[in-house]
DOGUFI-899654 format. One record per residue (C-alpha): residue in three letters; x, y, z. Coordinates in pm, whole numbers, plus 32768, in hexadecimal, padded with zeros to 4 digits. Each point is the difference from the previous one (the first is absolute). Layout:
BEGIN
AlaXYZ;...
end
This chain:
BEGIN
Met800080008000;Thr811D80EB8056;Ser80B37FA77EC2;Asn7ECD804F7F2D;His7FD1814E80B0;His816D80577FC6;Asp7FE37FAC7E8F;Val7ECE80DC7FDF;Arg80AF812880A3;Ser81337FCD7F29;Gly7F237FFE7ECE;Glu7F578141806F;Arg815180A88037;Gly80767F8B7EAD;Phe7EC680857F59;Ala8020814C80B8;Leu816B801F7F93;Leu7FA17FAF7E9B;Leu7EE981008010;Val80F081068084;Leu80F87FB17EEE;Leu7EEB80267F00;Leu7F8281478093;Ile815680A7801F;Pro802B803A7E85;Ile7E9B80817FEE;Ala804280EB8123;Ile814380757F5E;Val7F4980497EBB;Ile7EF180BE80BC;Val80FE80CA80C6;Val80C980527EC6;Glu7EC1805F7F48;Leu7F9380DE8120;Ala815780A2800C;Tyr7FFC80377E87;Thr7EA0808F800F;Ala806680E4811E;Ser812F807B7F3B;Leu7F2580477ED1;Glu7F0880BB80D9;Tyr811D80C78097;Ile808580597EA7;Ala7E9F805A7F8E;Ala7FD580DC8131;Glu814B80AD7FB3;Asn7F9780307E97;Ile7EB38094806A;Thr80BA80ED80E7;Asp80ED805B7EE5;Ile7EE180387F0D;Gly7F6880F280FB;Lys814B80BA801B;Ile802480087E86;Glu7E9E80837FCC;Tyr8038811980FA;Ala815180507F61;Ile7F6580097EA3;Asp7EE980E2807E;Gly810580EA8092;Gln80C87FFD7EBE;Leu7EC980567F3A;Glu7FAE812580E4;Leu8164807F7FD3;Thr7FDB7FE77E87;Leu7EB180B48004;Ala80A1811B80C5;His811180217EFA;Leu7F037FFE7EE5;Lys7F2D810680B0;Tyr813380DB8036;Asp80617FD17E93;Arg7EAC807D7F8A;Lys801F813A80D6;Ser816980537FAB;Asn802B7F9D7E91;Glu7F3B80587ECB;Ile80B77EF97F32;Asp80877EA3803D;Ala816B7F8F7FF9;Glu80C77EC48039;Tyr80A280B68123;Asp7EBB803480BE;Glu7FF77F92816B;Trp7F0A7EE57FBF;Asn80FF7F637F15;Thr8131800F80E2;Gln80CE7EDD8080;Asp7FA780638165;Leu7E9F7F807FC9;Arg805E7ECF7F33;Lys80BF7F4D8114;Arg7FB080278171;Thr80017F338141;Asp7EE4801180FA;Glu807D7F438136;Asp803C7E9F7F79;Val7F3480317EC0;Gln80C180457EC0;Leu7F3280DF7F1A;Ser802980287E8A;Glu7F2D80F37F3B;Gln7FE180917EA9;Val7F1281107F92;Phe7F9A7FFD7E93;Asp7F6D812C7F4F;Glu7EDD7F5C7F4C;Gln800081197F00;Gly81657FAD7FA7;Lys7F6E7EC57F64;Phe7F327FB87EC9;Asn7E8D80008053;Leu7F4D7ED87F63;Met7EBE80C57FE3;Arg809D80B77EDC;Leu7FC27EC17F39;Val7E8680268017;Ser7FCA81768023;Gly801981217F0C;Asn7FE17FEC7E86;Asp80827EF17F18;Val814780B87FC1;Ser805180228173;Gln7FA27E958042;Ala80DF7F8A7EE3;Arg812280C9808E;Ala7FC07F71815A;Arg7FFF7E9E7F78;Arg814D803A7F52;Met8093808A8142;Leu7F8A7ECD80BE;Val80A07F1B7EFE;Asp814880BF8020;Ile7FF97FEE817D;Leu7FC07E897FF4;Asp81197FDA7F04;Met80FD80D280C4;Phe7FBE7FD78174;Arg80D77EC58021;Asp80E5804E7EDF;Gly81457F3B8006;Ile7F9A7F0A8111;Ala805C7EA37F8A;Ala7F057F09808B;Glu7EC17F517F98;Arg7EEB80FF7FDF;Glu7F2C7F448101;Lys8120802080F8;Gly8058816E7FD4;Gly809F800E7EA9;Asp7FE1810A7EF2;Leu7EC87FFD7F27;Asp801680027E87;Gln7F3980F17F28;Gly7EFF7EFB7F9D;Thr7FB37FA28168;Ala7FE58171805C;Glu7F0780387EE5;Asp7F317ED38069;Leu7FF78063816F;Ala7FA381677FAC;Glu7EDF7F847F2B;Arg7F887F1D811A;Ile8014811B80FD;Val7F3980EA7F1E;Lys7EF47EF77FCB;Tyr7FEB7FC08174;Leu7FDC81708054;Lys7EEA80187EFE;Arg7F6A7EBF8091;Glu80207F577EAF;Gly80B67EBB803C;Gly80107FBE8171;Ser7FD37E918056;Gly7F1F7F858116;Gln7F2580CD80E4;Val80D58130804D;Pro7F6280F080FB;Lys7FAD814C7F5F;Pro7FB98102810D;Lys7F7F81547F9A;Thr812080F37FE3;Thr803181627F82;Pro806D80147EEF;Leu7F657EBF7F82;His80D47EC28003;Thr8113809780D9;Pro80C57EE380A3;Leu8002800D817A;Leu81677F898018;Leu811E7FAC7F15;Asp7FFD7E8C8056;Glu7EB27FED7F52;Leu80C57FEA7EBA;Ser80447E938052;Phe7EA67FB77F75;Ala806B80877EAD;Asp80CA7ECA7FA4;Asp7F627EFB80E5;Gly811A802E80F9;Lys81007F5B7F1C;Leu810B810D7FE1;Leu7F8F81508088;Pro80107FA38175;Ser81787FC37FE0;Leu802881457F3E;Leu7F4E80D88100;Val80F17FB78120;Asp8177801D8036;Val80B67EB77FBD;Lys814D7F9D809C;Leu80ED7F5A7F09;Lys81577F6C8039;Asp80C4813A7FAC;Ala7EF381087FCA;Val7EA8807B8062;Ala7EEE80097EFA;Pro7F2581308050;Gly7E897FD48010;Leu7F0380BE7F30;His7F7A809B8141;Arg811F80FA7FD9;Tyr7F8B80797EAB;Leu7E887FCB7FEC;Thr7EE7808580D8;Val7E8780188012;Tyr8002813380E3;Gly802881737FCA;Thr7FD280CF7EC8;Asn80627F9C7EA0;Lys812A80EB8007;Ile81647F8C804D;Asn80CE80C080FE;Leu813880807F50;Asn80B9801B8149;Thr7FD47E9B807C;Ala7FC27F237ECF;Pro80FD7EE27FDA;Leu80D17FDD7EC6;Val7F2A7EE97F69;Val7EC480D58010;Leu80B081307F6C;Lys808F7F2D7EE7;Ala7EA37F837FA9;Glu7F9781677FBC;Phe80E580127ED0;Thr7F9B7F447EC4;Asn8147804E7F4F;Leu81057F06807C;Gln812580EF7FE1;Asp7F45811180B9;Arg7F9B7F038109;Glu81657FA28051;Thr8074816A8002;Phe7EF480CF80A6;Ala7F647F1C8106;Gln814A7FF380BA;Ala803881737FB8;Ile7EBD805280BA;Ile807D7F418131;Asp815880A67FE4;Arg7F5981547FFE;Arg7F277FC78132;Arg812F7F7B80C1;Ser80F081107F94;Ala8078812280D4;Pro7F2081317FD1;Glu812F80E37FDA;Ser807F7F2D7EDC;Ala7EBF80307F39;Pro7F9E812D7F2A;Ser7F74812280C8;Thr7EBA7FEA7F3F;Gly7FA57EBD80B0;Pro7F1F7FE58132;Thr807F7FFD8162;Arg7F927F21811A;Pro7F988067815E;Gly80207F118121;Pro80EF7F6C80FE;Thr816E7FBE7FC1;Thr80487EAF7F64;Pro80C77EF880BF;Thr81637FE07F7F;Thr80177E868010;Gly803B7F457EBE;Ser7FC880437E92;Thr7F9F7F487EC6;Ala80657FFE7E99;Gly7F6D812D7F56;Ala800A80E18131;Ser810F81047FD8;Thr801F80308176;Ala7F6C7F65813A;Ser8012813580D7;Thr7EE780C17F58;Gln7E887FEA8014;Gly7FE97FA97E90;Phe7F5880BE7EE8;Pro7E9F7F717FD9;Phe7F0880887F06;Ala7F26811B8080;Glu7F2B7FF77EC4;Val7FD87F027EE9;Thr807481107F10;Gly81587FD2809C;Leu80357EDF7F0F;Thr804C80F37EE8;Asp8097812880B9;Gly81627F8F7FB2;Thr80447F51814A;Val7FD27EA57F68;Gln81247FF47F13;Gly7F937FF47E95;Leu7E8D7FCE8042;Thr7F2480E37F2D;Gln7E9180257FB2;Glu803F7F667EAB;Ile80897EC480A1;Leu7ED57FE880EA;Thr7F11802B7EDD;Arg809E7EEE7F2E;Asn7FDA7F17812A;Gly7E94805D802F;Ile803F80A38152;Asp7F25811E8075;Pro809B80628150;Ala7EBE809D8080;Val7F477EB87FC3;Glu810E7F06805C;Phe80AF8094812E;Asp7FDE80A38155;Val80FB80708107;Lys7F417FBA8143;Ser7F4B7ED08083;Asp7F0C7FB38117;Phe7FED7E867FCF;Phe80FC7F2080B0;Gly803B7E8F8035;Val80AA7FAA814A;Arg80A17EA9802A;Ile806F7FB58166;Glu80A57EBE8073;Gly80407FAD816D;Ala80CF7EDA8078;Thr80897F698140;Thr80EC7ED8801E;Arg7ED17F178001;Thr7EFB808C7F12;Gln7FAB81167F0D;Arg7EDB80BA7F68;Ala7FD480E47ED3;Glu7EEF81037FC7;Leu7F9D80D27ED3;Tyr7F428148801D;Val7F8C80DB7EE3;Leu7F8D81598065;Gln7F9E814F7F75;Arg8055814E809C;Val7ECC80DB8009;Lys7FDE81788017;Thr7F847FEB8165;Glu81667F9D805F;Gly7F937E9D8044;Phe80157EB87F44;Arg7F0A7F1E7F53;Phe80677E92800A;Leu7FC17F517EB5;Leu80937EAE805B;His80907F44812A;Gln80687E977FDE;Glu80F97F08808C;Arg81047F957F00;Val80AC7EB17FE0;Asp80F780687EF0;Arg814780A48068;Leu8066815E7F9C;Leu81627FD37F7C;Ala810E81027FBC;Thr802280537E8D;Gly80BB81017F33;Asp7EC780D87FF7;Asp8016802A817A;Val814E80B47FEA;Thr7FBE81768014;Pro80DB812A8055;Ser7F807FEA8165;Ser80737E97802A;Asp813C7F8B80A6;Asn804C7F1F7EDA;Pro811380757F16;
end
């Protein structure tokens, strides 16, 4: 009887030991899983904290930018690349442990897509040709597949321009595309809407900056807009947009750069008949090709008639006429429409915001767009201005 009882107890102990041995791996897995879950929750909590910091930092950066834009409206009757809202001081800043990067774009320095569907047939034809030229030139010389940031050929530019025109006229959009009521009619609400024009095959990759192995392919967001007036700001337009104004290829290569050289030149080096610029002293950091000196406030255009007053070397009314350019129709020297791209980042996470706003006469701002962006704003040659630190 004692022997049987002992055998039973031994069997129970053996079973208990076996059970423990079986449960230990399960317990280890549960503990590891709990530890892993806890670490993920801790990281998530840190990210949420960082996102809060970034959002507050971005809000503060925006308020700083609005103050500069408000001051600019009060102090300057014309725009310039040297204006305070375009300085390096605003582009890079640290707010506690948040690294901020910002760029302010003058929307009227870009080509307005509404020119394609407004005005008479002659003006629309000219606008279409300008769009083709911008598409053909904006990634000129970048060797890569076109879907990955490479240069577009003339045929592709023609095809895309035709698709964009048809989309803006609502003549070839595929699927059920929302069509909210806008003034004027068919105005896109944002530039990304162009992705519908080619079923999202190519245009999405063209709209954003693309990082390549040894270069950056600029996005069309730098040259096209759906905001502002149909006039292009002579004082802020990038080279690609200015080149598209000239139909004559020789004139294009000569005078587009000459316009930029003029607005970046020292006022004292220009003919006395040219306009002068009021405003604060320009920072003396850095220069770019085409600027005769970095210690001046530049020589922006006070009037569109300045194109032919002798301050743009060699440019005459005859040359403008043969290129189909009417300065009073094509150009302006002051803008009230701005795109503001702000990126905030910590060591753990990042966030990017886009604002488009209009300065109004009541000294306030009307916000036309606010959206979170997932594409990165990359440094390109078009970002180098006389107020930059880049040589």
